[in-house]
C-alpha positions in Angstrom: 2.1 44.2 -21.7 1.0 45.3 -18.2 -2.1 43.1 -18.4 0.1 40.1 -19.3 2.5 40.8 -16.4 -0.5 41.0 -14.0 -1.9 37.7 -15.3 1.4 36.0 -14.9 1.8 37.4 -11.4 -1.7 36.1 -10.5 -0.9 32.7 -11.9 2.2 32.5 -9.8 0.3 33.5 -6.7 -2.4 30.9 -7.3 0.1 28.2 -8.0 2.2 29.1 -5.0 -0.9 29.0 -2.8 -1.8 25.6 -4.1 1.7 24.2 -3.5 1.6 25.7 0.0 -1.8 24.1 0.7 -0.6 20.7 -0.5 2.6 20.8 1.5 0.6 21.8 4.6 -1.7 18.9 4.1 1.3 16.5 3.7 2.8 17.8 7.0 -0.6 17.4 8.8 -1.0 13.9 7.6 2.5 12.9 8.7 1.8 14.4 12.1 -1.3 12.2 12.4 0.6 9.0 11.5 3.5 9.9 13.8 0.9 9.9 16.7 -0.6 6.6 15.4 2.9 5.0 15.4 3.4 6.1 19.0 0.1 4.4 19.9 1.1 1.2 18.0 4.4 0.9 19.9 7.5 -0.8 18.8 6.9 -3.6 16.3 9.9 -5.5 17.6 8.2 -5.8 20.9 4.6 -6.2 19.6 2.1 -3.9 17.9 -0.6 -2.8 20.4 -3.7 -3.7 18.4 -5.9 -2.9 21.4 -4.7 0.7 21.3 -5.1 0.9 17.5 -8.5 -0.7 17.6 -9.6 1.9 20.1 -8.7 4.6 17.6 -10.1 2.7 14.6 -11.8 -0.7 14.8 -11.2 -1.2 11.1 -7.5 -2.0 11.7 -6.4 -5.4 10.5 -2.6 -5.1 10.4 0.5 -3.0 10.5 3.0 -3.0 7.5 6.7 -2.3 7.8 9.3 -2.1 5.0 12.8 -1.5 6.2 14.8 1.4 4.6 11.5 3.0 3.3 8.8 5.2 4.8 6.3 2.2 5.0 5.5 1.9 8.7 1.7 2.2 8.6 -1.5 0.6 9.8 -3.7 -1.4 7.4 -7.5 -1.2 7.5 -10.4 -2.8 5.8 -13.4 -0.5 5.2 -17.0 -1.0 4.0 -16.0 -0.1 0.5 -12.9 0.9 -1.5 -13.6 4.6 -1.5 -13.8 5.6 2.2 -10.1 5.4 3.0 -8.8 7.1 -0.2 -9.0 10.4 1.7 -9.6 9.3 5.3 -6.7 9.0 7.7 -6.4 6.2 10.2 -8.0 8.4 12.9 -10.9 8.9 10.6 -10.1 12.6 9.8 -9.8 13.8 6.3 -6.4 13.6 4.7 -5.0 13.6 1.2 -2.7 10.5 1.8 -5.6 8.4 3.1 -4.9 5.0 4.7 -3.5 1.7 3.5 -6.5 -0.6 3.0 -7.4 -4.1 2.0 -9.9 -4.7 -0.7 -13.3 -4.4 0.9 -14.7 -7.6 -0.7 -11.9 -9.7 0.8 -13.6 -12.2 3.0 -10.7 -13.2 5.3 -7.8 -10.8 4.9 -4.4 -12.4 5.5 -6.1 -15.8 6.1 -6.9 -16.7 2.5 -5.0 -17.3 -0.8 -4.9 -13.6 -1.9 -5.3 -10.3 -0.1 -4.9 -7.0 -1.9 -3.7 -3.8 -0.1 -4.1 -0.4 -1.8 -2.2 2.7 -1.0 -1.6 6.1 -2.6 1.6 7.0 -4.5 2.1 10.3 -2.8 4.3 13.0 -4.3 6.1 13.6 -1.0 7.2 9.9 -1.0 4.8 8.7 1.6 2.4 5.7 1.7 3.2 3.4 -1.2 5.3 5.8 -3.3 8.4 3.7 -2.7 6.9 0.7 -4.6 8.3 2.5 -7.6 11.8 1.4 -6.5 10.8 -2.2 -7.1 11.0 -1.5 -10.8 14.7 -2.2 -10.3 15.3 -6.0 -9.6 18.6 -5.1 -8.0 16.9 -2.9 -5.4 14.4 -5.6 -4.7 17.2 -8.1 -4.2 18.6 -5.8 -1.5 15.1 -5.3 0.0 13.4 -8.7 -0.5 10.7 -8.7 2.1 8.3 -6.6 4.2 6.9 -7.3 7.6 3.2 -7.7 8.3 1.9 -7.7 11.9 -1.6 -8.8 12.5 -3.7 -9.5 15.6 -3.5 -13.2 14.7 0.2 -13.5 13.9 3.2 -11.9 12.3 4.5 -12.5 8.8 7.3 -11.8 6.3 6.0 -10.7 2.9 8.6 -12.1 0.5 8.5 -10.3 -2.8 7.7 -12.8 -5.6 6.8 -10.6 -8.6 6.6 -7.0 -9.7 4.1 -5.9 -12.3 3.1 -2.7 -14.1 -0.5 -3.2 -15.0 -3.7 -1.1 -15.8 -6.2 -0.7 -13.0 -8.6 -3.1 -14.7 -6.0 -5.9 -14.9 -7.1 -9.5 -14.2 -4.4 -9.5 -11.5 -7.0 -7.9 -9.1 -8.7 -11.1 -7.9 -9.5 -12.3 -4.4 -11.5 -14.8 -2.5 -10.2 -17.7 -4.6 -10.7 -21.2 -3.0 -10.6 -23.6 -6.0 -7.2 -25.2 -6.5 -7.4 -24.9 -10.2 -8.2 -21.3 -10.0 -5.3 -20.7 -7.7 -2.9 -22.5 -10.1 -4.3 -20.4 -13.0 -3.8 -17.2 -11.0 -0.1 -18.2 -10.3 0.5 -18.7 -14.0 -1.2 -15.3 -14.7 1.1 -13.5 -12.3 4.1 -15.2 -13.9 2.9 -14.2 -17.4 2.2 -10.6 -16.5 5.2 -9.9 -14.3 7.9 -7.5 -15.3 10.1 -10.0 -13.4 9.9 -12.6 -10.7 12.3 -13.4 -7.9 13.6 -16.7 -6.6 10.6 -17.0 -4.2 8.6 -20.1 -5.1 4.8 -20.0 -4.8 2.3 -22.8 -4.7 -1.5 -23.0 -4.2 -0.9 -23.8 -0.6 0.7 -20.4 0.0 -1.0 -17.1 0.9 -0.3 -14.0 -1.2 -0.5 -10.3 -0.5 -0.6 -7.8 -3.4 0.6 -4.2 -2.8 -0.9 -1.8 -5.3 -0.4 1.9 -6.1 -0.7 4.3 -9.0 2.2 4.3 -11.4 1.6 7.5 -13.5 3.5 5.9 -16.5 0.3 5.8 -18.6 -3.4 6.2 -18.1 -4.6 4.3 -14.9 -1.3 2.5 -14.6 -0.5 0.6 -11.4 2.7 -0.7 -9.7 2.0 -4.1 -8.1 4.2 -6.2 -5.8 3.0 -9.7 -5.2 4.3 -11.2 -2.0 4.3 -14.6 -0.3 3.3 -14.7 3.4 5.7 -16.6 5.6 5.2 -16.8 9.4 7.8 -15.1 11.5 9.7 -17.6 13.7 
């Protein structure tokens, strides 16, 4: 019995240490992004991309979603692995950085751009995309804001999907009109639901993707239409 009690005590100690380490990492990551937000300035006035580029030249945008924690820079790296555990200031961090698919030729200037982000257990990064499972919540929060060095946009949520990581939804660099039309039909067929937003082949789309944890390699995906801010 004493051996069992000792083993249980050790398990509790190890588990407690792991939890403490994870929480410490979350706090450290949040502190980094708080400093990055200070450097970026007030989005309502204008994001300071010169300041952000001095910290990390991979920056391509800043994403904001009102009433959520999403208020983060977006980067594009050399591959899709480097920012999984690299913060915007290029230090190691469990929450990583929001990043556009590395193969995208012209992010936010072509038909479809994919942005990946972690579904963090502390609710940070793209964890709040889970809320989009509820169409009612989406109706109350219908758009995000995307700031880029070339212009600012609303991302109007068009469709929500729960798909595996190898889904055909993950396509980019489409230029052929027929392929674009086929892709629009694919989104409509795969979507859990669509909104009143109307999408044509003349539009530009942004996909927001994160882990879903509902089954092996599941993903939550929000497909948005880019509309220039006036």
